[in-house]
C-alpha positions, 0 to 999 in steps of 0.5 A: 399180094393183099386182097383189095376192098372189091376182092374182100367184100366179094369173097363174103358173098361167095357161095361155098361149093361142095363135093360129093363123090360119084359113090357117096351120091349113089349110097346117099340116093339108094333108098330114093325111088320115083314112087316116094318123090312128093309133091312140094310147093316153093314160093315163086320169087318172080310172083308171090301169089303163084306158088311153084309145085313140083316133084322132090326127093324125100332127102333131108340132108346131104353129106359132102366135103368142103374145099379142104376135104373135111366132111359136112352135112348140108340141109337139102332145099329148093335152093341147093343147086347141083353141077354134074361134071361129066368124064368128057368136061361137059357140065350139067346143073339140076336142082338137088331136090329134084334129083333121082338115080333111077336104073343108072340114070341120074335124072333131075330138074333144070328149072323151077319155073319150067319143071319139063326142062329136065335132063338124064345123065347115065351115071357112069359117065360122071366124074364129079358132082359139086353142090351149092346154095344157089342164093335163090330165094326159094323156100318150101311152103 
């Protein structure tokens, strides 16, 4: 069956989702510690005169696989979003640049505007990790 024009148009704007296995995630985050988190500023898309500050991990690149299983290297940015899928089926969303794995607990921020809106997840409860550029207009200053 042929795609409709609307389906073709929407597929252009569809955000690609990549997968990181929990083992790969743990290996990539082995050198990231809370003492190395740095304060960064990003533009505020709602108020261009008031930047947003928060602590970010120092990862520059993320190794993942695409839907076809092909390895890719993604650049970390404030717009990268992470979906954590637990073994019980529940899902949690975080901004990738705020993630930290500390004492087998995954910690991260769910909002750029409210940094205290964060979460902690026991790492052994994670089934799958997905990442994508959320398309939000966040850029480091």
